[in-house]
N, C-alpha and C positions, 0 to 999 in steps of 0.2 A: 399575412404573417403566420397564422396557424398552419397553413399548408407548408410554409417554409420550414417551420419547426418540425412538423411531422416528417417531412422529407429528410431533414438532417438526421433525426433520430433513426429513421429507417436505414439511412446510409451507414451509420456507425453502430447499428444494433449488434452485428457480429463481433465488433471490437469490444463493446460493453460486456457481452457474454464471455468472451475469451479472457478479458482482464479480470472479471469477477471470479472465473474458475481458477485463474492463476493465484489470486489472493487467497482463495479458499484452500488451495492445495499446499500452501506454505504452513508447516506446523508452527503454531504460535502459542503454545500452552506454557504457562509459567512453570519453569523448572530450575530452581536455584541450585540444584545438586548435580548439574550435568558436567561439572568440572571446569566450566568456562569462567572467565573473570567478567561476567556481565550481571547486571542487577536482576534480570528476569529469566536468564537462560539464553543459550546461543541461538536457538530457533526463533526467539522473539526478535533478535537483532536482524535476522534475515527478513522477517516480515516488515520490520521497521524500515530497513533499507529499500525494500521493494516499494513501499508506500511513499517514501521520500523521493525516490526516482520517478514514480508515477506523478506525484505532485509537481516535480520539476518539469516533466514533459508537458504539463498544463500551464506552465509559466509561473508557478509559485516559487518563491525563494525558500529553500529548505535547509535544515541543518540538523545533524545528529549531535545531540548534547548528552554525553555520558550514556549512550544507548537507551535513552528514555524519550518518551513522547510527552511533551508538555503543551498544554493549552493555555493561551494568554488571552 
């Protein structure tokens, strides 16, 4: 089992690194004064949409509610 997991991680290592870089490259700093009609700024919506899309690609059900991320 451990070899199987290690092999799987090795197989997807490049995807993990590239996805992490993509997430880091999205500006997601709170900016309520950017002129957008969003609670935390337009850039944060882009980051949220990326994360929702990523979650959906893993099989999670996702939903953007008022451009906010809520934990339940």
